[in-house]
N, C-alpha and C positions, 0 to 999 in steps of 0.2 A: 758197284758204286750207286749210292742212293741219290735220287734226284731231290733237291731241296726246293720246296715251294714256300714262299714267304708268308702265306696266309695261315691263320690258325686252323682253318677247316681243311687244309691240305689240298684245296682245289686251286687250279690256276686262275680261274676267273670266277670270283664269288661276289655277287652284288652286296651281300650283307657285310662281308669283311671290308670291302672297299668303302661302303657307307660309314662304317665305324672308323676307318682310318681317316676319312675326310672330316668327320666330326671331331676326332682327336686333334687333327692338324688345325682346324678352325679354332678350337678352344685354346690351343697353344698360342696361336697368333694373337687372339684377342687378349689373353691373360698375361702373356710374357713378352710379346714383341711390340705391339702397338701401345703408344701412350694413351692415357685416359683423356681423350679428346673427342670432339664431335667428328664423325666421319661421314663421307658420302661415297657411294660406290658408282663407278662408271664402268660400263662394259663396252669394249670395242670388239666389233665383229668384222670379219673379212667377207665381202660378198662372195657368193658361191662361185661365180665365174672366175674369180682370182685365186681361189683356194689351191687349185692344182699347181700353179706357179710357186706358191709358198711351200707346198709339199716337196717340190723338186729342188727348190733353192732355199734350204732351211736358213741360211745366213740372212735372208731378207726379213725373216721374222724379228731378228734382233734390231734391224734397222727400223722396222715398223714400230716396235715397242719404244725405241728411243725417240722416234718422231712423235708418237702419241704423247709421251711424257713431256717433251719439249713444248708441244702445242698446248697441252693442259696447263703446264707451269706458266706459260706466257699469258694464257687466258685468265687464270686466277690472279696473276699479278696485276693485270689490267682491271679486273673487276673489283679487286680489294687493294687499292693502292696504299692504304694506311697500315696494312698488315705486313710487317717486315720479315717475320720469322716463319711464315707459313710456307711449307714445302710439300708438294704432293708426294705421296708414297705409292709406288706401284708394286703390286705382286702379280706377276704374270703367270699364266697357265695356258698351255697349248692343248686344246682338246681336238683330237683327230678321230 
């Protein structure tokens, strides 16, 4: 039975293939998913001392992202009260 590797170079961990996939995904999101509006990027990080707990209890990551979204939405609503249709968009990625 042949072992299938999803990268074009047939290596399990290939930085160039991974970089190409990230670039393709980013282009897809910008061109086909996000509307043509002004965007700002926020990056949320977990302090190093708490990372082990999130690695053991993966369900907490979902709670963390939901909380970050809710706080961001409430902050933007308070900062821009005249904007009725503005909704934050979250694209989450866990890097371990």
